[in-house]
C-alpha positions in Angstrom: 2.6 -15.3 -28.5 4.2 -12.2 -31.1 5.4 -8.8 -29.6 5.5 -5.9 -31.9 7.2 -2.8 -30.3 7.1 0.7 -31.7 9.2 3.9 -30.3 7.3 7.5 -31.0 10.0 9.4 -31.4 8.0 12.6 -31.0 6.5 11.8 -27.4 9.5 9.5 -26.5 6.4 6.8 -25.6 6.8 3.5 -26.5 4.1 1.0 -27.3 3.9 -2.4 -26.4 1.2 -5.1 -29.0 1.6 -8.4 -27.8 -0.6 -11.1 -29.9 -2.4 -13.6 -29.2 -2.8 -16.2 -26.1 -0.7 -15.1 -23.2 0.3 -18.4 -21.2 2.3 -19.3 -18.7 5.5 -20.0 -20.9 5.1 -16.8 -22.3 6.7 -15.4 -19.5 9.7 -15.1 -19.8 9.7 -13.5 -23.5 7.5 -11.1 -22.1 9.9 -9.9 -19.3 12.8 -9.7 -21.5 11.0 -7.6 -23.7 9.8 -5.1 -21.1 13.4 -5.4 -19.4 14.9 -4.1 -22.4 12.4 -1.0 -22.9 13.1 0.0 -19.0 16.9 -0.2 -19.7 16.3 2.2 -22.5 14.7 4.6 -20.4 11.7 5.6 -23.0 9.2 8.7 -21.5 6.5 5.9 -20.7 5.6 3.0 -22.0 2.0 1.6 -23.3 1.3 -2.4 -23.4 -1.8 -2.2 -25.6 -3.5 -6.0 -25.0 -6.5 -5.1 -27.5 -5.4 -8.1 -29.5 -4.7 -10.4 -26.6 -6.9 -13.3 -26.7 -6.0 -14.9 -23.7 -4.3 -14.0 -20.6 -3.2 -16.5 -17.8 -3.1 -15.6 -14.0 0.8 -15.5 -13.9 0.8 -13.4 -16.7 -1.4 -10.9 -15.0 1.1 -11.1 -12.3 4.0 -10.5 -14.1 2.5 -7.4 -15.4 1.8 -6.3 -12.6 6.1 -7.1 -11.5 6.9 -4.8 -14.6 4.8 -2.0 -13.3 6.0 -2.0 -9.9 9.5 -2.3 -11.5 9.1 0.4 -13.3 7.8 2.6 -11.0 11.4 1.8 -8.7 13.9 5.0 -8.9 14.2 6.3 -11.2 10.5 5.9 -12.1 8.6 5.5 -15.7 5.1 4.8 -16.1 3.9 1.8 -17.1 0.1 1.8 -18.6 -1.7 -0.8 -19.4 -4.7 -0.8 -22.2 -7.3 -3.4 -22.7 -11.1 -2.9 -24.2 -12.8 -6.2 -22.3 -13.8 -4.9 -19.3 -13.5 -8.4 -17.8 -9.8 -8.2 -18.6 -9.5 -4.9 -17.2 -11.3 -5.5 -14.4 -9.4 -8.3 -13.5 -5.9 -6.0 -14.0 -7.3 -3.5 -11.8 -8.0 -5.7 -8.8 -4.0 -6.5 -8.8 -3.5 -2.4 -7.2 -2.8 1.0 -7.4 0.2 0.4 -9.7 -1.6 -1.4 -12.3 -3.0 1.6 -14.2 -5.5 0.2 -17.0 -7.0 2.5 -19.7 -9.7 1.2 -22.4 -7.5 2.2 -25.5 -3.8 3.9 -26.2 -5.7 7.2 -26.4 -6.7 7.4 -23.5 -3.3 6.0 -21.9 -1.5 9.4 -23.8 -4.0 12.1 -22.6 -3.7 10.3 -18.9 0.0 10.8 -19.5 -0.1 14.3 -19.6 -2.8 15.2 -17.6 -1.8 13.0 -14.3 1.5 12.1 -12.9 2.5 9.0 -14.0 6.2 8.9 -13.1 6.6 8.6 -9.7 8.9 11.0 -8.3 11.1 10.3 -4.6 12.2 12.7 -2.1 14.6 11.1 1.0 16.1 13.3 3.5 17.7 12.7 7.2 15.9 14.8 9.8 18.5 14.1 12.6 16.9 14.1 16.4 17.2 18.3 17.1 13.9 20.1 17.9 14.6 21.8 14.4 13.5 18.4 12.6 9.9 19.6 11.9 11.2 23.2 10.3 13.4 21.1 8.6 10.8 18.5 7.0 8.8 21.2 6.6 11.6 23.3 4.2 11.9 19.7 2.4 8.3 19.4 1.1 8.2 23.2 0.0 11.7 22.5 -2.0 10.3 19.2 -3.0 6.8 20.7 -4.4 8.2 23.6 -5.9 10.9 20.8 -7.9 7.6 19.2 -8.6 5.4 22.0 -10.0 2.7 21.9 -7.2 2.9 25.2 -6.1 -0.3 24.8 -4.6 1.1 22.1 -2.5 4.1 23.6 -0.9 2.3 25.4 2.0 -0.5 22.2 3.1 2.0 19.7 2.3 5.3 21.5 4.8 2.2 21.5 7.6 1.3 17.9 7.3 5.1 17.0 7.3 6.2 19.6 10.0 3.0 17.4 12.3 4.7 14.2 11.7 8.1 15.1 12.1 6.5 16.4 15.3 4.5 13.4 16.4 7.5 10.8 15.4 10.3 12.7 17.3 11.8 10.9 19.9 15.2 9.0 21.3 16.1 7.9 17.1 17.1 9.3 14.2 14.7 10.7 12.0 14.3 10.0 8.2 11.8 11.8 5.5 10.5 10.6 2.6 8.3 11.8 -0.1 6.7 10.1 -3.0 4.7 11.6 -5.4 2.4 9.3 -7.1 0.1 8.2 -10.1 -3.8 9.3 -9.6 -2.3 12.6 -7.5 -1.4 11.5 -4.5 1.4 12.8 -2.2 2.7 10.4 0.4 4.6 11.9 3.5 6.7 9.2 5.5 8.7 9.9 8.5 10.5 7.3 10.4 12.4 7.2 13.6 15.6 4.9 13.3 17.1 3.0 16.2 20.8 4.6 16.3 23.5 3.0 18.5 22.9 3.8 22.0 22.1 2.8 25.3 18.6 4.7 25.3 17.5 3.4 22.2 18.5 -0.2 22.8 16.5 -0.4 25.8 13.3 1.3 24.0 13.6 -1.1 21.2 13.9 -4.1 23.9 10.2 -2.6 25.4 8.5 -3.5 21.9 9.7 -7.1 21.0 7.0 -8.3 19.3 6.0 -5.5 16.7 2.7 -4.5 17.0 0.2 -2.3 14.8 -1.4 0.8 16.0 -3.6 3.0 13.6 -4.7 6.7 14.1 -6.7 7.2 10.8 -7.3 11.2 10.4 -9.3 10.9 6.7 -11.4 13.9 5.7 -10.8 13.3 2.0 -7.8 15.3 1.5 -5.3 14.4 4.2 -4.7 10.5 5.5 -2.7 10.0 8.0 -1.7 6.5 9.9 0.6 5.8 12.6 3.2 2.1 12.3 4.7 1.1 15.6 7.1 -2.1 15.9 10.1 -3.4 17.3 12.4 -0.8 15.3 10.9 2.8 16.4 7.6 4.6 14.8 6.6 5.5 11.3 4.1 7.9 10.4 2.2 8.6 7.1 0.2 11.0 5.1 -1.4 10.5 1.8 -2.6 13.9 0.5 -4.7 14.8 -2.2 -2.8 17.0 -5.0 -4.8 17.6 -7.7 -4.4 21.4 -9.1 -7.0 24.2 -8.0 -10.0 24.5 -10.5 
């Protein structure tokens, strides 16, 4: 295996070209190259697999791990390219973290037409009656910061509802993430705090259970996770720009 790295100074994108067979013994060398690039913080990393003749399942899992690592805060887009339909299909089966395109040109276009850098916002909401209003305010600010003005009102309304549903004898915490493919994820969780009420409530739920209440109209999907540590409400919103 040989690896060629090119830094495009005009766009800030780094392109990686592995060549030959990518087998299990190449895993450490590939990891070293990608980790070094992540430390350099380019605007994006594109891995062009067009010159790869064979790829082992371990290497595929390594690429998935690198994509997940790149998505950690502060996140960086990591895109894969291959003209081989079978390899593209195999890589895509590993989940939405694997963004696979037929060619580098298409990956470059995707970088400017959809959000690929994963943005995060985390805020405590407390447990007062004002928590839903605070959640809505945080969402409005986040959408403004991430240049999604058309989402400020609907996202704020969803965050308000989630906080109202999650309220209880626990502290609330808000996490918001702008994901690739125009998805806005909102999570409101109530955490156990160290008082008698919360301890008694926690003992009532010794065995974690999953309750799923799904609301999916194509634009908003909501679900609820109930465990021994409290309740988390999730919402996924389509945030594509209006026509």
